[in-house]
Structures are given as structure tokens and as C-alpha cells.
N, C-alpha and C positions, 0 to 999 in steps of 0.2 A: 390583643393584650393592652391594658391601659398604659398610659405614660409611666415612666419610672417613679416609684413612690419616694425614693430617696436616692441621692447621688452616691456613687461608689468610687472610692479611691483605693488602689491596691497598696500592699505593703511597701512602704518607701524604701526598705532595704533591697527590694528586687528591682527598683527602677534604675535603669542605666541611661535612659533618655526619655525626655518628655517634650511634646510639641503641641501647641494649641493652634488650631486653625480657626480664625475668626469667621463669624457669619458674614455672608455677602448677599446683598439683595439682587434679585434677578433683573435683567434688562428685557422688558416686554414691549412688544409692538402689536398694532392691530393686525388681524388677518389681512394679508395683502390683497389688493383689488383684482389681481389676475386669477385668484381662486374663484371658481364659478359658484353660482347661487346654490346649486344642489349640495355641493360639498360644504359650503358655509352653514347651510341649514342643518346638515347632519352633524357638524361639529358643535353647533349651538345646542343641539339636543344633549350633548355631553358636557355642557358648560364651558366650551372652549371658544372664547371670543378674542383672546390674545395669544400670541406665541412668543417664544424667545427670539431675540434678534438673530442668533445663529441659525435657528430653524427657518427664519425668513430668508436668510442668505442661501441656505441649502435648497429651499423650494424654488427660489428664483433661478438658481442654476439648473435644477431639474426641469423646470418648465421651459427653459431655454435649450433643452435637448442635450445637455451635457451629461456625461457619466460623472457621478458625484461620489466622493467619499467624505463622510462626516466623522471627524476624529475628535470627539469631546469626551468629557468625563462621565462617570457613572451617574445614572439618573438625570441626564441632561436632556431627555426628550428626543433622543435620536430616532426612536421608533416612529414618531409622528412624521419624520422627514420622508419615510417611504409609505406610511399608511395613507397620507393625503393623496399622493399620486395614484395609489391603488384605488382609493375611493373614487377619484375623478374618472379613471378609465372604466371602472366597474359600473358606475352610475350612468355614464354617457356613451360607452361603446359596448354593444351587446355581446360581441364575440371575443373581446380582448381578454388576454390571460396574463397572469403574473406567477412567477416562481420565486419563492422565498426559501433561502438555504440557511439553516441554523446549525451550529456545531454540536448541540446537545438536544436530546429529546425533551428535557424539561423546558428549555427555551422555546422549542417548537410548540409545545402544548400551551404555553403562556400566550404566545402571539396568536395561536389558533383561536383561543377564547376571546382575545381582544378584537380580532377582525370580525368574528361572528357577532359580537356586540355592535360594532360599527355598521355592519351590513346584515341585519337580521333577515331581510327578505331574500338574501342570497346564501343563506346558511347551507343549503344543499349543494352549492357550487364551491364551497370552501372546504378543503380536505387536507388532512395529514396523510402523507404517504411515506411511511418508514417501517422499520422492523416490527413495530407493534400493530401495524395495519392488518386486519383480518383478511385472509385470502379471498373470502366471498365478497369483500367490499372493493377489491382492487379494479375489477372490470368496470364497475359503475363510475369509479373515480376517473379512470381514463376517458370514459365517454362523456361525462358531464362536467367535471370540475373546471373552474376557471381560475381559481387561486389555489395553488398547490404549495404546501409547506413540507419541506423534507430536509435531509442532511446530505453532506457531500458523499458519504459512503453509499447511501441509497441511490443518489443520482448516478454514481459511478457504476454500480453493478446491478441496479434494479430498474433504472429508467433508460439511460442512454443506450445500452445494448439492445433494448426492445423498442427503439424509437418508432418503428412503423405503427405500433399500437397507440402511440402518443401523437400521431401526425396532426390531428386537429389542434391539440394543445400547442405544439411547436409552430404551426402555421400562424397562430394568433398570439404568440408570446411577445409581449411588449415591455415588460419590466422584470428584471432579475435583481433580487435583493440578496446580498451576502452580508449577514449580520455577524457582529463580533469578529471582524476581519483580522484583528491583531493576533488571534490565536493561530492563524495560518502561518506558522514559522517552522523552520527546520524541515525535518523529513515530511511531516504531515502537510505543511504548506507547499512544499515542492510537488508532492503528489497532487494536491488539490488544484494547483495551477494548471495542470494538464487536464483535469476533469473539466475545468471551465473553458479551456481551449477546445476540448471535444464538444462541449455544449455549444460554443460559438459556431463550430463547423456544422453541427446538425441543424441549428436554427437557420443558418444561412442557406442550407440545402432546401428546407421547406419553404422559406419565405422568398427564395430566389433573389436575395439582396445581401450584401456583405455584413451589414450590422443592423439587423431588424429590431433588436431589443436594446433597452437602455439599462445600464448598471447603476444601482444605488448601493453603496457599501457603508456600513457603520463600523467604527473602531474605537477602542480606547485611545487615549492620547499616545501618539508615537512620533518620533522625530522624522520618520520616513513613510508616513501613511500613504501619501500619493504614489511614491515609488513602489510600495508594497502592492497597492491596488493595481498599478500598471503591470507589475510582474505577474500578479495572480490572473489577470484577465486578458492581457495583451491589448489593452486599450489605454487612452489618455484620460486623465481625470482632473476634475475641479475639486480642490481641497477646501473644506470648511473646518476650521480648527479653533476659532475663538469662542470659547465656552462662555455663554452669558446666562446660564441657568441659575447661578447663585448657589448657596449652600448654607446649612445650619452650622452651628459651632461644633467642632470636633476636637476631642482630646486624644492624642496618640501617645501610648506608652510602649516603650521597649522594656520588657521584664526578663532579666536573665535568671533562670532558676538557681537557687543557692547551692553552694558547695556542700555536699553531705559526706564526702570522704576526702579528707585533706591529703592522705598519703597518695592516692591515685588521682586527685583533682577531679573527682566525679561530681557532677551536678545532679540535683533532683531531676527526674524525668520531665521533659517538656509537656508530655501528655498529662502526667500527674499534676503538674503546676497549672496547666490550662484548665483541667477539670475542676480544680479548687477555685480558680477565678470564676468559672462558669457557675459553680454551685453558689457562690456569693452573689453573683449577678442575678441569677434566677430568684434567689431569696428576696432580692430587692426589686422584683418585678421587671427586670430587664429581659426582654426577649433576646436570646443569644444564639449566635451562629459560630461554630468552630470550623475552621478550615484545616484540613490535614493533607499530607502529601501522597498517601497511598490508601488502597482499599484496606490493607491490614491495619494501618494506624487508625482508620475510622472505627474499625471494630474494637480496637484496644480502647479508644476514647469512649465509646458507648458503654463498654463494660465498666470502665473506671467511673464514669458519670453516674451510672446506676448504683455502683458501690457507695457513692455519695448521696444516694436517694434523689437524684435528679432524673425525672422521667424523660430521658433523652431518646431521640431517634437517630439512626444512621441514614446516610444518603450517599450512594455511590453506584457505579456501574455494577451490573450483576444482580441488582434487585429486580424483582418482577414489576411489570407495569402497574399493577394494582397497588403495590407497596409504595411506589414512587408518587402516584397520584394522591394517595392518602396523606403522605408527608407534605407534599406541596400545598394541599388544601389546608392542612393544619397550620402551616406557617402563615399563609395568607389570612386565615381567620383569627390567628392569635392563640388558638387552642394549644398549639405545640410551642412550648416555651424554650426548647433547646434542641438544636440539631447539630450533629457532627457530620461533615461532608467533605468529599474531595472537591476538586475545582468544578465539578458538575453544577454547583450552585454559585460559582464565582461570577458567571456572566450575567447578562442583562435581564434575566427573568425577574418579574415583579413578585417578590415574596413578602411584601408588606413592609411596615416600618420597623426594621430591626434596630433595637436600641444599642446593641453591642456586637462587635465581631472580634473573634480571637483567631489570629493566624498562628498556628503552631508550625513554625518553620517558614523559611523563605519560599515563595511559590515558584521561583525560577526566572522571573523577570520583573523589572521595575513597573512595567505596565500592569502586570497581574497584581503586584503589591498594591498599587493605587486602586485597582478594581475591587480588591478586598476591603480597602478602607471605605470605598464608596458604597459598599453593600449595607453599611450602617447609616442611619439617619436619612433615608430616602425622603423625598418631598420636603427637604430643608429642615428636617427634625434634627435636634441636637443628638449627638451620639458619642460613643467612646470606642476606641480601637486599641487592641493589644497585639503586639508582636512578641511571641515567646520563642526565642531561638532554641533549636535543638543543639545538642553538644556535638556539632560537626564543624569542620573548618569554614564552610560557607556561612552558616548562621552566626557563628562566633565572630567572624570577620565583620559582618554587618552590624552586630551588636556593638562592636568596638568602633565602627566607622559608619554611623548613621548618615553621614554626608554622602555616602555612596548612593543612598536612596533619594535624599532631599536636595542635594546640591549638584545633581548630575542630570543632564538632559536624558529624557526617557529614550532608551536605546532603540535602534532600528530592529524591526523584525526581519530576519535574514532567511531568504529562501533561494534555492538554486534549481529552477525548472530545467536548466541545461545539464543537470546530472545525467550522465549517459545511461546509467542503469535504469533510472526512473523514466527517462525519455524513451528508451527502447520498449519498456513495458506499456507505456501509454500510446505509443505509436502503433503497437500491435492492437490495442483496444480500438483506436481510431480507425484502423484498417478493417477490423471486424465490423465496425458500425457502418462505414461507408467506404466504397472503393476510392482510391486516390487517382485523379487524373494526371496525365503526363506533365501538366503545367501547374500542379498544385504542390506547394511546400507546406511543411508542418511547423507551427510555432515560430521560433526564432531561427530554425534551420534554413540554410540556403536551399534552393531547388536541387542543386547537385548533391548536397549532404542528405536531403530527404530521399533522393533516388538511390544513393549508396546504401542507406539502411534498408530500404524496401527491397533492393536487389539482394542484400544479405538475407532478408527473410525468405526470399525465393530459394536460396541455397539450403535453408533449413527445412524446406518443404512445407512452409506454412503460408506462402503467398505465391501467386502467379501473375504474369503480365500478359494481357490480351486486349486487343482493340484500344490501345493507347491508355490502358488503365491497369492499376494494380488491384488485385482481389485477395481477400483472405480465403484460404482453402482448407485450413486445418479443422478437424471436427470439434476441437475444444473451444470453449468460450474464454478468451484470455482474461476478461474482467474477474473471473472467479479465482484466479491465482494471484491477483494484484491487490494487496492491502494498502490502503492509504495511510495507515498508522503503523506500518512495519510490524504488524502482528497478524497471525493467520486469520483468514476468513472462517476457517473451521471453528465452530463453537463447541465446547464441551458442556453438556447439560449436567448440573449437579442435582442428583435425585436422592430423596430421602424416603425410606420405607416407614410407613405408619404402622400402628398397632395391628391393623387388619391385613398387613402385608402389601398394601397398595403403594406403588412408587409415585411420589409427588415431586415435581420439579420445584426446587427452592431457589435456584440461581443458575448462572452460567459464567463461563470464562473462556477466553480464547485459548487455542491449543498450546502455543508456546508457554503461556502463563500457567497452564495446567501442570506442566512438568514440575514446577516448584511450589505451586499453591495447593494442588489437589492430587498429588501423588499418593499411592497407597501408603497408609500410615500417617498421613498428614493430619494435624489438628487444624480445622477450618472454621472460621467464625463468620456468621451471617446475621447482621443486625443484632449483635451482642450475644447470639446463641452459638454454642460450641457443637461441632460435629467432628467425628473421626472418619477419615476417608478409608473405607474398606477396600475399594477397588477403583482403578482408573483404566477404563477400557477405551483405547485409542482407535479401535476398529469400529465400535458402535458409538463412539463420541459421547461417553457419559462417565461420570464419577459417582460411585455409590457412597452416600454419607449416612452416618448413624449418630443420633444425638448422644452427647456424652457430657460428663462433668470432668473437665480436664485437670490432671495433676501435673501435666508437663506441656511444654510448647515444642514445636518442631521448626527446623530451619533447613532448607535444602542446600546441598553443597555441590558446586560446579567444578569440573576439571577443564582447564583451559590450555590450549596449545596455539602458538602463533608462529607463522612462517613468513619470512620476508621474501617477496618475489622480485622487487625492484625498488631502488631509492633515487631520490632527486633532492635538489635544494639543500645540499650539504653545507652546513655553516659551522666552522670551527670556533671553539673557545679554548682558553688556556687549559681548562680542566676537563674538556670533553667536546662533544659536538652535537648539533641537532640536525635532523633531516626529516624528509617526508617519505613514507614508504607505501608501496602497494603490498598489502599483507593478506594472508589467509588465516582466519581465526576459527578454530574448531572448539566448540564448547559442548559440554554434556553434563546434565545433572546425574551424579553417580551415587549419591547417598544423602541421607538426612541425619541431622543431629537432634537428639532430645535433650531438653534442659528443664530442670525442675521449675515449676511455675512460681513457687514462692522464693526459693533461694537462688535460682539461676544456675544451680550445680549441674554440670553435664552428666547425662545419664546414658550416653553411648552413641555410637554411630552405626547406621543401618544401611546396607547397600540397596541401590535401586538399579533397575535395568531399563533405561529410557533412551530414546534416539539421540544421536549426536547431530549437531547442526554446524554447518560451515558457512562463514561469511567472508566474501571478498570485498575488501574495503581499503580506505586510506588510514594512515596512522601518523601522528607526530611521534618521532623517535628521539630520545635523549640517551646518549651513551657517555659514561664516565671514562676518562682516560686511565690507562694502566698506572700512570704515575700518581694520579689523584687517588685511585683506589688504594695503592700501596701506602700513600701518606696517611690515609684514613686508618689503615691497619696499624701503622706505627703508633698512632695515638690511641689505639684501642677503640676507635669509633667506627669500626667496620664489623658487622655481626652477621654477614651472609655466608661465611665459609662454614664447611662442615666442622662440627665440634672436635677439637683435639684435647682429650682429657689428660694427656700426658703419659709418660712411660710407666708411671707407678699406678695407673688406674686399676688394673686387675687386683693388685694388692689392696688398694683402698676399698674396692668394691667388696672383696671377700671379708674384710674387717667389718664393714657396715652390716653385711648380712649376718655375720656371727654375732655382732653386738645386738641385733634385733631378733636373735633366736630363730633365724630362718622362717620368719613369719611376716606376712604382709601387714604393714602398719595402718592400713585402711580397713580391709575386710577380715584380717586375722587368719587368712589361709596359711597353712604350713606345708612345706614341701622341701625338696632337696635344694641346695644352694644354687645349682646351675639353672634352676627354674626361674629365679627371681631377677628383677631389674633393680638398679639403684637409681633413685630419682633425686635431682637437684630441687630443693624446695624453692629457692630463689633461682631463676633460670641461669644456666651456665653462661649464656651470652650477655647477661647483665653485669658480669664482673670484668674488671680490667685485667685480672690475672687468674690463671686456672688454679693456682695455689689457694686463693681465697674461695673460689667457687667450690673446691673439693674439700673444704674444711668439714670435719665429721658432723658438726651440728647442722650443716646445710644439706645433709644426705639422709635418705630414708629408703628402707627396703619396701618394694611394692611388687605385687604380682603383675603379670603383663597387662591384664585387663584394667586394674586400678591405675597402672602407670599411664596407659593410653588416656584414661579419663583425666588424670592429673595434668598431663601434657596439654590436652585440649583446653583446660581451664586457664593455663598460664603460658600458652605458647608465645614465642617471641614475635614481636612486631619489629622486623628489622628496620634499620635506618632507611634503607632504600624503599621499602614498602611504605613506611611512614611518610617519607617525602612524597612519594607518588600519590598517596591518598590525599594529602593536602593540595598538591599541585593540580590533580584532576578536578577536585571540587572547585577550586578557585578559577580554573580555566573555564568551567561551565558558567560560573558567576560572571566573569569578565566578558565572555563572549555572549552572555545572555541567551544561551541556547538551553534547551531542555536538558536536565541533568542526565536523562537516559540516552541522549544523543552521543555521549562520550563514555567509554569504558577504559579501564586501565589493566595492564598486565606488566608484571615485574619479573625480570630474569636476572638474578645475581651474577650469572656467568653465561652469557648468551653465546652459544657455540658459533653461530653464523657471523658474529662480530668478534672473532678471536677471543672468546671467553670474557668479554668486557661486560661490566654491569650495565643493564639497559632497561629503560622505562618506555613502554608503549602506551600512548593515549590514543586509542583507535575509535573510529566513528562507527556507530551502530547501524548505519545504512549502507547497503551495497554500493560501492563506487565512491562513497563519501560525498559531503556537501561543501567542502572547502573549509571545514572547521579545523582540520589539521594544519593547513597553511595559516589560518588566523591565529592559532596558538603559537606557531613559530614566529609570526610577525610581532606578537605581544610577549615574547619570551622574557625579555628583560623586566617588563612591568610585572609579569607573573612571579618571577623569581623574587623580586623585591617584596611583593605581597606575601609570598610563602614564608620568606625569612622573617618578615615583620610579625606575621601571625604567630609563628613558633616562639620568637623572642619575647613577645608580650603576653604569652598565654598564661604563665604563672604556675604551670604544673612542673613536676620534677622528672617523672619517668615517662611522660607522654600521657595523653588523655584523648577522649573522643573529639574534643574541640580543636585539636591540632593534627597530630600524626596518627591518631587512632586510639581505640580504647584499650586499657589494660585488661587482662583476663581474656575475654572472648576475642578481642581484636589484636591483642599483643601486649607484652609487658616491656616497658622501656622504649628506646628508639628515638626519643626526642632530641637528645644531643647529637646523635648520628645524623638524623634528618636535617637538623639545623646546620651541621657541618657541610652537608651536601649543598643545601640552599646557599649558604654563605660562599661556598667555593665557586658557584656560578655567578652569584651576585657581585662579589668582589673581584672575580676573574683571576687576579694574581694570587689569591689566597689558596694555599694548598693544605687544607685541613689543619690550620693552626690551632692554637690553644682556644678552648671554648669555655664560656662561662657556665655551661651546664655539664656537670660531671657525669660520666657513666658508671662511677664507682657507687655500688649500692650503699656503702657506709655513709656517703654524702646524700643519698636519696631518701633517707628516713626509713 
């Protein structure tokens, strides 16, 4: 696509923050003299006679046999820091091999094409080995390939368990590249660290030397890039972090969607707002990339963009290989003017000179935020970046505090390879791959600790000890049950029946996600096209989809139960206490809701029969004291108790039914008085007194079915739930962990804690990663942030930007949530007077 024909400036009423980044010239130096003539000649063929100063520093460290991590910005030429060493060994050493590990298939394909251009005479020895690799090609790759490009998942369950077939490759492996290392954080990073330890062990076995290969890692800018590299690989690293690549001018806008409903403080949808911006950008000839947080939001964005006559494409996991390649090619050529994507396109893949990037929502870390900024204006082109916050606590906090992004050191990527659950799983994989000698320890474990775990495996009947060695003896392959991303390895194929009755695979999803994405009755979207799921077969691993024109959307509903097994680190406060708990969390998708596509009106709840899952993990636990709870009740700021409609309720109820002529006020059904329910139009818990709640004009006669639907639409968001919603989201923000690493459960009267109100923020990985402890350590800062977020929100009854949405997520709750936050922030405060009234007369 050509350069933008005219500049674009958004509606000034939406701009809450604007920042201009001035253009910076690069610092270039000649190709260093230690690069041999063959490599220099090959680089010259591609017009490379100079490199950035930081590339020179990285190559110097690599040629000095250091393990190196290059942590510089997007489009700073990090790839050349490993391409040149691979060129050298391929051109000069006939048997040497290289392994390149990328987090996404798109990035793998991009580098595959690049390496084949650099080394055309070795095209047959450069291969991708991943889930898209055809079965009939795999044997030849094992026998011939010298440069393998793969991902950590395939290395884990497709290469390491079958290392005898790769003996030639491992004997000659000299360079291992781990690209985009900053994404190895949290659960995924902790798993991946063990995959690389197992790789080290197998390489040492074949080469008969402890460290036969050299690591080269690339990363976005991080405050702890060297420490992350060392934790990932169990090696020491030389860090290169002074980015000298320069950049074009960039303009950054934070655009907060406008308030469209003053009563409920509801903003226009972030996807709707982003699609309007994208429409205007593409009209002005700006090639535009939208980033979204989930697969479903990508599909929503594609539909909205096409409604605006923008020929947009979606890009996310679950698309078929051919679809992904076509979209990637369209971006590079400029033929595709607009793509909505998950973070699959956030990383270093060369997708051409994007003129504009729109980030709909915060991507989960400051490093990822800068990655998105860097996707526009590659090769020092001028560019524009838009951050459009969703109406949730995290995004609205950032919109109000841009300094959180720009005045704060980019956070460390946290991993915990010593997590016992993860370590146990990978030690089993390592034992399957190679026996353990009596004098061999694993990872950071001591020799005694390694023996203790291996001996425990013996008691399970999966290992034996003989001839001073431990052996795996179970028939199962442990790698097939260990997922690096905390989702099942089982994949559910999504099949669609064409007009001839033939079933065609249109996508796939992992098994746990299938429970809520592709259950029977679900409306499923794929690249903007709608399907209704007729059947989910968990035995045959497929979902049957039928094309449809939807009039409603579906949302799965989960049932959650949490049991505390043990607690530690109890810390008292005047109004309650915090602690860390070992908990068992049982969850099950039990039903799904239908809502009207246009109005959002609930259309009913439909039961599902799907498996329950139990997780043993760690949780941060906050309990409110009985005194604090009672003081909240006295102020009318506690809404978690069962409704007490008063002694005259039956009399009031019958008078309302008589007034309405024993007829449902929604569907008109007539019946005997005992059949009907009486419904509070404004929820009972929104009132400070039951007398006001029970005034006749607030009551209506409804049949049971209509009453259930009405309650769904305006169900109460209690103060405790509202507080927990904001607390959990800001905890993920402050810890800079993936939002999915933390979940929340609220118990208004938790029996195991003497009926006290309790909030659980539990980790989604078995055994936990230390996030619960980190929340407790930052509790005071988090409480300050939560109180400030609610105080400055501007809503009256609560909204999605603070305690949760009215209607679907709940009505009211903001004053109660703020009272709880202030109670812990101010410590001596016992639910005193609050500037936000819970009286609906003051709520408009």
C-alpha cells in the first residue's frame, strides 16, 4: 500500500492523552572485521554493508562464545544477530546444525522464508517442524535438515521424546535461538524453562560434553532480560540492551470511547470505536492493524469492520494454515488494508510497513504495549498508534494514568521453574527421555531432592532403579499429558457440513476452551462468519457447526466451588485479614445464556452437561471482619444478605397481583394468583430501606419465566463482587502477569471462615507460581489503586470501568465496593459516611 495520502487526527473529544515520539537517526557501523569473507559477501548480496552498533556488540559477544540475549525494541534488527552466526556455521561447517524456536507459527514462517533467501543453496536443509508439517515430510526432515524452525510445544512433545530419531541433529547442534523471549512469562514461561533444560540434557548426552551448543535469545525491552534468559535456560548470559536502530516519528493517542448512557455511565464499545477509527484510516490509505484480546473479540471486530464496508480480515489461533498464509501475504504485499488480530501478530514477524496500529484494550504487559506501538512505522517510517481502552478497571486505570506506561521501568517477566507441580511433570518427561544416573541432578534441584522425587516416582509404579540408574517404566508417554500453556493437548476439530453433506474442517480449539466456545447450542464465529454448534462430541473430538444468520449471541455460565485446605502468612488488619491458602477449585460449565443480538435482552438460560474440572492451587485470601461487615450493614452498604422483604410482603404481593389483574406484565399470561411472582423493577438491594423498595410503583406481576429473565437482566452486583472485580484486574496489572493467570471467587458468608465475607484471588496453574504471595506483598498499593479508581470513575451506580457493568454484570454496588476499599485503605475506617449514596433517588 502506498504512503498515507493524508494525515489523520481523531476526534479531539475522545483524546485523553497524546504523546509524540520524535524521529531518531540510527547509529551504524561497518561490518566488523571478524565476520569472514563468505558471510560478508552473502550480506552484500542483500545490500547489507553496515549494521547497527548494538548488532555489532551482540555479534562480538556471540563470536566470543557467550550465550547472548538481545533486548531491544521492535524492528531493531534483532534477527540479524542470530542469522549471521547461522550463516557462518552453515557456509563453513558442513555438518553443523541450528535450532530456532519461535512462539508462533506466523513468526516461524516469516523467518523460514528469510533464511531460505539468505541460503538458497541450502533450501532443502532448512525446514519447519511444527503442527502444520505434513506427516510424509517429517522423516526426511529428521534425516537431512540442518536448520530446524519450530515452537516450544513441538519441541516438548514432538521432538524431545523421540530424540533417537534426531541423533544426527543433536550431535551437531551448535546454535539454539529462542526468539521473542519476553513472552515466556508466568505459566507458559515456567513450563518452557523445563523444556529448555530437557533440551540441554539431551544435547549433552549426544555430544558427550556439558554445553555443546550456544544460546542466542532475542527479547523486547525488559528490566530483567538477562535474569529471564538465565532462568529459562539455566545458563549465564551477556546482555545487549542499548537500542541504536533509530525510529521514525510516532504519534500516540489514548482515546476513551464516549459516554452514551449517563444513567449507567456506559461508554460506547471499544470495538465499535476502534472499527470507526480503522474505517477512517483505511479511507485515508493507512494500512491498519487492530489488536484485540481474544478470539471472540477478533470475530466481533471483523463483523463490525465489514458493517462499515471495510474489507477486513481476522487473524487468530484456530484458523487453518492456508488462511493464515494468505492473510500474512496480503499484509506484506499491501493488498490487505486492514486486519484484526490477537497477539499472534504482535511479535517480530515482518508484515510490512504498517501505517497505523490500534490496540483495543491493554495487552497485559508494558513490554507487549511497546511491541504493539513498534508494529507501526517499521523501517523508520512515520506512524500513528491508538490505545482504545475497554470499559474495565484495568483499561480505565491506564487511561487515567498514562504514566503507568511511559514513566515506569518495563516490568520483569516472572517465571518460576521451581513450581513443584510443573517440575514434577517435566522431571517425568526428562526421565522418559533419558535415564537418570545416580550422580545426576535435575535443574536447580539438589542431588538429594532429585533422588527423593525419583524415588517417589518409583512408589507410583512409573519408575524403577537398577544398575545405579533410574528408568521410566510406565507405558504412557508423559509429554502427551503436559501442556505448556495450561490447556489440554487434545484438540477439538470444528467441522461444517457443506451442501453435499461432506464434513469440512473449518478450525479447531483446545478441549477446555471447547466447553465454553463450542458447546451444543453455541453461536460460533470464524473470520466473521457465524455458525451454530449442533453437537460437541468429546469422545470423537469434534464439534459440528452449521452456518447461520444469528439473531442472538450465547455466553457460557460456570459453577464454581472453592475449598481451603491450608493457610499461611496470615496478616491482620483492623477491618479484616489477608492470607495465602492452598485451595481446591472445582469449576463446571453448567449452562449458557442467550441474548438478543440487537437489544442485548436476555432470551433464557439453557442447561449443559459437561465435565467438571478440579484445580489444586494457591490463592490470595481476603476476609472482612464481622465488625466491619456489621458496620457496612448499618450504613446500608452491605447487599450480600438474603433479601428480607418485611412482614407485610405477602399482603403487598397479593395487592400487586390484584392490581395487575393476575396477568404477567411482560408476556400477558393469565393464571391463578399463586402462580405469579412479584418483581422489583429497581432491584431490592439498591434501596436503603425495604419500604422504598416495596412501593407499589416499583413492583410488577410477572410469570416465573419472565421473572427469571428480568432478574438476569438487572441482577445485583454486590459490593463484595464489585470490589473483587476491580481488585483482581488491578492485581494482574500491577503484577504484570497474564490476566488469565488469576481468577476470582467471592463468598459473602464463607462457612469455613465462620461465615465471614471472603474474596479469593486464585492462580490458574496447579501449585501456583507465587502470584498470590506477590498480591499480598503489594496489598496496600493495590487497595490504594482500587479506591482511587472507584473514587474517580464518575459513575453513580457502578459501571464496567470500575466495579462491573449494570444489567448483565450487576446494578449498583459502587458505593459498597468503595466502602470496602476505603475500609482497608484507611484501616481505622469502619464503613463511615460515603460520598456515593446507595439511595436510588440520589442515583438518578
